[in-house]
C-alpha positions in Angstrom: -0.7 24.2 -2.3 -2.9 23.5 0.3 -4.3 19.7 0.8 -7.9 20.8 -0.2 -6.6 22.0 -3.7 -4.4 18.9 -4.5 -6.2 16.0 -2.5 -5.2 12.5 -2.4 -6.4 9.7 -4.3 -8.7 7.8 -2.1 -7.8 4.4 -3.7 -4.0 4.9 -2.9 -5.0 4.4 0.5 -3.5 1.3 2.9 -3.7 0.2 6.6 -0.3 -1.0 7.7 -0.4 -2.5 10.7 3.6 -3.1 12.1 4.4 -5.8 14.9 7.1 -5.1 17.2 10.4 -6.9 16.6 11.4 -8.1 20.3 14.7 -7.6 19.5 15.5 -9.8 16.8 18.6 -9.0 15.0 17.7 -8.4 11.2 14.0 -7.7 11.4 13.5 -3.8 10.9 9.7 -4.4 10.2 6.7 -7.1 9.9 3.1 -6.8 9.9 0.3 -6.8 7.8 -0.9 -4.1 5.0 -4.1 -4.0 3.1 -5.5 -1.6 0.5 -8.7 0.0 1.8 -10.4 0.3 -1.8 -10.1 -3.5 -3.0 -9.5 -5.0 0.1 -6.6 -7.1 -0.8 -3.8 -8.0 2.0 -1.1 -9.7 3.0 1.2 -10.1 5.9 5.3 -8.9 5.3 8.1 -10.0 7.0 10.4 -7.2 5.4 10.1 -3.8 3.7 10.6 -5.5 0.4 7.8 -7.6 0.4 5.8 -4.5 2.2 6.9 -2.6 -1.3 6.3 -5.4 -3.7 2.5 -5.6 -2.5 1.6 -1.5 -2.2 3.7 -1.5 -5.7 1.5 -4.2 -7.2 -1.9 -2.5 -5.9 -1.0 0.9 -7.5 0.1 -0.2 -10.6 -3.2 -2.6 -11.1 -4.9 0.6 -9.3 -3.4 3.0 -12.0 -4.2 0.1 -15.1 -7.6 0.3 -14.2 -8.0 4.0 -14.3 -6.3 4.1 -17.9 -8.5 1.8 -18.8 -11.5 3.2 -17.8 -10.9 6.6 -19.5 -12.3 7.8 -22.5 -10.3 7.2 -25.7 
């Protein structure tokens, strides 16, 4: 299916800034992530921290959508 027929939700857009690990053992990624629709942002030092933030924001966004839908 072409992207124009199934657009991605604009409230699911994040900016990810990664820092170099500079050869530090056990550090695969660290940096900053920002959710564009809300401006919420955080720094992370592990992929676990990154995905915890992303999951939390997306859960809140989806709950907000559900509460705005007519019943």
